[in-house]
C-alpha positions in Angstrom: -7.2 5.1 -10.7 -6.3 7.1 -7.7 -2.8 7.2 -6.2 -1.1 8.7 -3.2 2.5 8.4 -1.8 4.0 9.2 1.6 7.3 8.8 3.3 7.4 7.1 6.7 10.5 5.9 8.7 12.8 5.4 5.7 10.2 3.8 3.4 8.1 5.2 0.6 4.5 3.9 0.7 2.5 4.1 -2.5 -1.2 3.3 -2.3 -3.8 3.1 -5.0 -7.4 2.6 -5.6 -8.1 0.8 -8.8 -11.5 0.5 -10.4 -12.7 -3.1 -9.9 -12.5 -5.1 -13.2 -16.0 -6.4 -12.5 -17.3 -2.9 -11.8 -19.0 -1.9 -8.5 -16.2 -0.3 -6.5 -12.5 -0.1 -6.0 -9.7 -2.5 -5.1 -6.7 -1.5 -3.0 -3.1 -1.6 -4.2 0.1 -1.1 -2.2 3.9 -0.9 -2.8 6.3 -0.3 0.0 9.9 0.6 -1.0 13.0 1.1 1.1 14.2 4.7 0.4 18.0 4.3 0.3 21.0 2.1 0.8 21.5 -1.4 -0.5 18.0 -2.2 0.5 16.5 0.4 -1.9 14.0 -1.9 -3.5 10.3 -2.9 -3.3 10.0 -4.5 0.1 6.3 -5.4 -0.4 3.8 -5.2 -3.2 0.2 -6.3 -3.7 -2.2 -5.1 -6.3 -5.2 -7.0 -4.8 -5.1 -6.4 -1.1 -7.7 -8.2 1.0 -8.1 -10.8 -1.8 -9.5 -8.1 -4.2 -12.2 -6.9 -1.8 -14.2 -4.1 -3.4 -14.6 -0.8 -1.4 -17.5 1.6 -2.2 -15.1 4.5 -2.6 -11.6 5.2 -3.7 -10.9 6.9 -0.4 -11.9 3.8 1.6 -9.6 1.5 -0.6 -6.7 3.9 -0.2 -7.2 4.2 3.6 -7.1 0.4 3.9 -3.9 0.2 1.8 -2.3 3.0 3.8 -3.0 1.2 7.1 -1.5 -2.0 5.7 1.5 -0.1 4.5 2.1 1.4 7.9 1.7 -2.0 9.5 4.4 -3.4 7.2 6.8 -0.5 8.0 6.2 -0.9 11.8 6.9 -4.6 11.5 10.2 -4.0 9.5 11.3 -1.4 12.1 10.6 -3.9 14.9 12.7 -6.6 13.2 15.6 -4.2 12.7 15.6 -3.0 16.3 
């Protein structure tokens, strides 16, 4: 397993690359959590992004998860604006 976390616009984005249960690559996982206030909770979570698509490398899986996490944060900020 490979994990990374970043903070972006009031959210923590946790991304992971999990070894595929059928071998042959990595699946992408994502959790987006509001950082503070009454909304401090998991805002989005998916441990099989892209329907469990398998990426050849952990870096590719994590890159995809990070893009999806940032898209989610941008959408939440647009709704709040």
